[in-house]
N, C-alpha and C positions, 0 to 999 in steps of 0.2 A: 197567654194563648195567642195563637196565630190567627190571622184573618179568616182563613178557611174554616177553622174550628168555630170561630165566633159566628160566621155565617151559618154554619151547620146547626148551631144551637138556636139561632133565631128562626131558621126555617123549620126546625123540629118543633119548637114551641108554637109557632103559627099553625103548623099542621095539627098539633094536638088540640089547640083551641078550635080550629075549624072542624075537627072531628067531633069534639064535644058539642059544639053548636049544631052540627049536622045530625047528631043523634036525637036532638030535641026538636029541630025544625028542618023541614025539607027545603033546600034552596038549590038553584042551578049550580052545577060545578062542585058539589060537595064531595064527590069522589076524588077530586084532586087533593083533598086533605091527606088521604092515605099516601099519595105520591109524594107530597111534601114531607111526610114523616119519614118515608124511606130515603128520600134525598137528603134530609137533614141528618139522619144516622150515617149515611155514606160520607157526607162532607165532614161530619164530626170525626169519624174514624180516619179520614184522609188527613185532616188537619193535625190530629194527634200523632199520626205516623210520621208526618213531616217534621214535627218537633223532636221526635226521638232520633231521626236520622241526622238532624242538624246538630245535636248535642255531641 
């Protein structure tokens, strides 16, 4: 995996964890977890597309 895809996976997992915690407990900034999920999916897709082009 390339670095961009790895960063995407990390951001996606952190966003999912933040969303799960935010569903149970209200905390400031919990809406950013949805943004992190979207960014993680985008970075993951970008990292995967780079690896296909490099091959």
